C-alpha positions in Angstrom: -12.3 26.3 23.9 -9.5 23.9 21.6 -8.9 25.1 18.5 -6.4 24.0 15.8 -6.0 24.8 11.9 -8.6 22.9 9.9 -7.1 24.5 6.3 -5.2 21.2 6.2 -8.8 18.7 6.7 -9.6 16.3 5.7 -6.9 14.1 8.4 -6.7 10.8 7.4 -4.0 9.9 10.3 -5.0 9.8 13.9 -2.6 8.9 17.0 -5.1 8.0 20.2 -2.3 8.0 23.8 -3.8 5.3 26.4 -1.3 6.7 28.7 -1.6 3.3 31.2 0.4 1.2 32.4 1.0 -1.6 35.5 4.1 -0.4 36.4 6.3 2.8 34.9 9.7 1.1 33.7 12.3 3.2 34.0 13.9 4.8 30.7 10.2 5.8 30.4 10.6 9.7 29.1 6.0 9.7 27.9 3.9 10.8 29.7 2.3 7.6 31.7 0.0 6.6 34.8 1.0 3.5 36.4 -0.8 1.5 38.7 -5.0 3.9 38.2 -8.1 3.3 39.6 -10.7 2.0 37.9 -12.0 5.2 38.6 -9.7 7.7 36.9 -9.8 4.6 33.7 -13.6 4.5 33.1 -13.7 8.8 33.0 -10.7 8.7 31.2 -12.5 6.0 28.4 -15.8 8.6 28.9 -13.8 11.6 28.0 -11.9 9.8 24.7 -14.7 8.3 22.8 -15.7 12.1 23.6 -13.0 13.8 21.8 -13.0 10.9 19.0 -16.7 11.8 18.2 -15.5 15.9 18.4 -12.5 15.6 15.5 -14.6 13.2 13.5 -15.7 16.0 11.4 -12.9 16.4 10.1 -11.2 13.3 8.8 -11.8 11.5 5.8 -10.8 7.8 4.9 -8.8 6.9 7.7 -5.0 6.0 6.4 -3.7 5.0 9.1 -4.6 4.9 13.8 -1.9 4.4 16.0 -2.8 3.1 19.3 -0.1 3.8 21.4 1.0 4.6 25.5 1.3 3.3 27.8 0.0 0.3 27.6 -3.8 0.0 25.2 -3.7 -3.5 25.7 -3.8 -2.9 29.4 -7.0 -2.3 29.1 -10.0 -4.0 29.6 -12.1 -6.6 27.3 -14.8 -4.1 27.6 -13.0 -1.4 27.2 -11.6 -2.0 23.7 -15.2 -2.9 22.8 -16.2 0.6 23.7 -13.1 2.1 21.8 -13.8 -0.2 18.6 -17.2 0.5 18.3 -16.8 4.5 18.8 -13.9 4.1 16.1 -16.2 2.5 13.3 -19.3 4.5 14.1 -17.5 8.1 13.9 -14.8 7.8 11.4 -14.2 5.7 8.2 -12.1 3.0 8.1 -11.2 0.8 4.8 -9.6 -2.2 5.5 -6.6 -0.5 3.5 -6.3 1.5 7.1 -2.4 0.3 8.4 -3.8 -0.3 12.5 -1.0 -0.4 14.7 -1.8 -1.2 18.7 1.0 -1.6 21.4 0.6 -4.4 23.5 3.1 -5.7 25.9 3.6 -9.0 27.1 1.6 -9.5 30.2 -1.4 -7.7 28.8 -1.9 -9.0 25.6 -4.9 -12.5 25.5 -6.5 -14.6 23.3 -10.1 -13.0 23.9 -8.9 -9.1 23.2 -7.3 -10.4 20.9 -10.6 -11.1 19.0 -12.1 -8.2 19.8 -9.1 -6.1 17.9 -9.2 -7.9 14.8 -13.0 -6.9 14.6 -12.2 -3.7 15.0 -9.4 -3.6 12.2 -6.5 -4.0 14.0 -3.9 -5.4 11.6 -0.8 -4.4 13.1 1.0 -4.7 16.4 4.0 -3.8 18.0 5.8 -5.3 20.9 7.8 -4.2 23.3 10.6 -6.8 23.6 13.7 -4.7 24.6 16.2 -7.6 25.6 16.5 -11.1 26.4 18.8 -10.9 29.2 16.5 -10.8 32.7 20.1 -9.0 33.9 19.4 -6.0 31.2 15.9 -5.6 31.9 16.2 -5.6 35.8 18.4 -2.3 34.7 16.5 -0.7 32.7 13.4 -0.8 34.8 11.4 -2.8 32.3 8.4 -5.1 33.8 7.9 -8.1 33.0 10.2 -11.6 32.6 12.1 -12.9 29.3 9.5 -16.0 29.3 6.3 -13.3 29.2 8.0 -12.0 25.7 8.6 -15.4 25.2 5.2 -16.5 25.5 3.4 -13.7 23.7 6.0 -14.1 20.4 4.6 -17.9 20.6 0.9 -16.4 21.3 1.5 -14.5 17.9 2.6 -17.3 16.1 0.0 -19.7 17.3 -3.1 -16.6 16.3 -0.6 -16.1 12.8 -0.3 -12.7 13.8 2.2 -11.8 11.0 2.5 -8.1 10.7 3.6 -7.2 13.7 6.9 -5.1 15.4 9.5 -5.6 18.1 11.3 -2.7 20.0 14.9 -3.9 20.8 17.6 -1.5 23.4 20.6 -1.2 23.4 24.1 0.5 24.0 22.3 -0.6 27.9 25.4 0.3 30.1 27.4 -2.9 30.5 25.3 -4.9 27.4 28.5 -6.4 25.4 28.6 -6.6 21.5 27.9 -10.9 22.5 24.4 -9.7 24.3 23.3 -7.3 21.5 24.2 -10.1 18.5 21.9 -12.6 20.8 18.9 -10.3 21.2 18.6 -9.5 17.5 19.2 -13.4 16.1 16.6 -14.3 18.5 14.2 -11.2 17.5 14.6 -12.8 14.2 14.4 -15.8 14.7 10.6 -15.2 15.7 10.2 -13.5 12.0 8.0 -10.3 12.4 8.0 -8.3 9.7 9.5 -4.9 11.7 12.1 -4.2 14.1 12.7 -1.0 15.4 16.1 -0.9 17.3 16.7 2.2 19.5 19.7 4.0 21.3 19.1 3.9 25.4 18.6 7.0 26.1 18.8 8.5 29.6 15.8 11.4 29.7 16.0 13.9 32.4 13.1 12.7 35.4 13.2 9.2 34.5 13.9 7.5 37.1 16.9 6.0 35.1 18.4 10.0 35.0 17.5 10.5 39.0 19.9 7.2 39.4 22.3 8.5 38.0 23.0 5.9 35.3 24.7 7.4 32.7 24.5 6.5 28.4 26.5 3.3 27.5 29.9 4.2 25.2 29.5 5.9 22.0 31.9 3.8 20.1 30.5 0.7 21.3 26.3 2.1 20.5 27.9 2.9 17.1 29.1 -0.6 16.4 25.9 -2.3 18.4 24.3 -0.1 15.1 26.5 -1.4 12.4 25.9 -5.1 13.7 22.0 -4.7 13.7 22.2 -3.1 10.1 25.0 -5.9 8.9 22.3 -8.9 10.5 19.2 -7.5 9.5 19.9 -6.7 6.3 21.5 -10.1 5.9 18.0 -11.4 6.8 15.7 -9.5 4.5 15.1 -6.1 6.5 14.8 -3.2 4.7 17.0 -0.8 6.8 14.4 2.3 5.8 14.7 4.8 8.6 17.6 5.5 11.0 16.0 3.3 14.2 14.0 0.4 11.7 13.9 -1.9 10.1 11.2 -4.1 7.6 10.4 -6.8 5.5 9.4 -4.7 1.6 6.2 -4.0 2.5 6.0 -3.8 5.6 7.3 0.3 6.3 5.2 2.0 9.3 2.9 3.7 7.2 1.8 6.2 10.3 5.3 6.7 11.3 6.7 7.2 7.9 3.8 9.9 6.8 5.0 12.0 10.4 8.5 11.7 9.1 7.8 13.4 6.4 5.6 15.6 7.3 2.0 14.5 6.8 -0.6 16.4 9.3 -2.3 14.0 11.7 -4.8 14.6 14.7 -3.9 13.0 18.1 -6.7 12.9 20.8 -5.8 11.7 24.2 -4.0 13.2 27.4 -0.5 14.6 26.1 -0.7 13.5 23.1 0.4 14.8 20.4 -0.3 16.3 16.4 0.1 18.6 13.4 -2.7 20.3 11.6 -0.3 21.4 9.0 0.9 24.6 10.0 1.3 24.0 14.0 2.8 20.9 16.6 0.0 20.5 19.0 -0.2 18.4 22.3 -3.3 17.8 25.3 -2.2 18.5 28.5 -0.1 16.1 29.4 -2.2 15.8 32.4 -5.2 13.5 32.9 -7.5 16.2 35.0 -7.0 18.9 32.5 -7.5 16.9 29.7 -11.0 16.1 30.7 -11.8 19.7 32.0 -10.9 20.1 28.3 -8.1 22.7 29.1 -6.5 24.1 25.6 -4.0 22.4 23.9 -0.3 23.7 24.5 1.4 24.8 20.8 4.1 24.3 19.2 3.9 27.6 17.5 7.7 28.6 15.1 8.1 30.0 11.8 7.6 28.7 8.9 11.0 28.8 7.6 12.1 26.8 10.9 8.5 24.5 10.9 10.2 23.4 7.3 13.3 23.2 7.8 12.8 20.6 11.1 10.1 18.6 8.9 13.1 18.5 5.9 15.5 16.9 8.7 13.1 14.4 10.2 12.6 13.1 6.4 16.2 12.8 6.2 15.9 9.7 9.1 13.7 8.1 5.9 16.8 6.7 4.4 15.4 7.7 0.9 16.0 10.9 2.1 13.8 13.8 0.0 12.5 14.5 -3.5 14.3 17.8 -4.2 11.0 18.5 -6.4 9.2 16.9 -3.7 9.8 18.9 -0.9 10.2 22.4 -2.5 5.9 22.2 -4.1 4.9 20.5 -0.8 7.1 23.3 2.0 9.8 25.4 0.7 10.6 26.5 -2.6 13.7 28.3 -2.1 15.3 25.7 1.0 18.0 24.1 -0.8 19.5 27.3 -2.4 19.4 29.0 0.5 20.8 25.7 2.7 23.9 24.9 -0.1 26.6 25.3 1.8 26.3 23.8 4.8 24.4 21.1 3.0 27.5 20.3 0.3 30.0 20.5 3.2 28.0 18.2 4.6 28.1 15.5 1.4 32.0 16.7 1.9 32.3 15.1 4.7 30.9 12.1 4.0 27.6 12.7 5.7 25.3 12.4 3.1 24.2 12.6 -0.7 23.2 15.5 -2.7 21.7 15.8 -6.4 20.2 18.2 -8.3 16.9 15.2 -8.0 17.3 13.9 -4.2 19.0 14.3 -1.1 19.6 11.2 1.4 22.0 10.5 4.5 25.4 8.1 3.7 25.1 5.0 6.1 27.8 7.2 7.8 25.3 10.3 7.8 22.8 7.9 9.4 25.0 6.8 12.3 25.9 10.5 12.9 22.5 12.0 12.1 22.2 14.1 15.6 25.7 16.1 14.5 24.3 16.3 10.5 20.8 18.2 11.9 22.6 20.2 14.1 24.9 21.8 11.5 22.0 22.6 9.4 20.2 24.4 12.3 
C-alpha cells in the first residue's frame, strides 16, 4: 500500500513521468525505456490514468503540471488524447496553470500539437543540446541538426512563443567558438526560456562506461560566463544557476520546487515532495504497475531544511530570511552564521539582515558553497 503525508494537501503542483524514448541518449541518467513494445506502453498508460485518478482527491486548482521523460511527445495521438481527457476529468486545471510538455524534435507533429493545445498545454521544452553534428554524435544525442531546425521553425509557424530550449556545454572537445555559435543560433529563434547545462558524466550511463571524462573545468566555467554575458545582453534574465528567461517567463514549476514547494509525482520513477519527505515511485515499470511501495527519503527536519535552503540558493534572488525562518527553520541563520560569514568574506554570497543570495562567483562555484554549508 502506498502512503504519503497529506498534511500539506491540497497539492497544486504535479510532475508526470513518461519514460519512453525511441533511443536512449548516452548521457541520460534518468529512468527511461527505449524501444518499448506497444503493449508495455499501453499497460503504462492504463496505470498512469489510474494513478492520476487516485491522487486527484489531494489536489486543488493546479498551479503547474510538467510532463517530463523520456519523451512525452513520443506517444500517439490517441494516447495523448486519453491523457488530456483524464487530467481534465479528475483535476481542476485553470487557464493560469503553467502546463509544460518536454518534446524531442523527431516526435512533435501538427496533429499532436492540436491535441496538446486543446488539453491546456501552454509551454514546451525542446531538447536542442547542440547544433554541431559531431558533438551530438559524441554524446549520443539522437536526431540530426536539421530535425532541430525543423522543430524550431515548426514552433514559429504555429505561433508557439512560450518554449524552452535546453543546451549542453563543456562537451569534451567542444571549443568556445562552437559554444558561442550554439548560443547565438538559439537566440535567433527567440525562445522565452533557455537552459544551459554543463555535461555531467554520471555513473551507469553509456558515456561513463565508455570512459569519457568531463571537460576542462576552467573552460567549462568560461563557457558558463559566456552564456551569462550573451543571454543577458539579449534581454534574458539569469534567474537560476542554469536557467535564463525573458521577463515573466521563468519556469513556475521548477522555481516552486527549488523553494521547497510540495508537489505530487506520478509514473514510474516519478519523485515528489509531500512537505516532509521526498518520495519516489519504483524505477521499474513492472513494480510500479504492481503498485509497489514508494521509496522514501526520510531524513531529519534540520537536514531537510538545509537541503531546501541550498536548493533555493540556486535561484539568483536567493532567500528572504523572514520567509525562510517562518516557513522552515527559525534558527537556521543563527546556527550557520559562521560558515555564511566566511562564504561572504570569500565573495561567494551576500548575507544581509533581510536576505541571502549567491554572487555571480558563488553561482559559478555553487557546488563548493553547498558543500561548505553541509
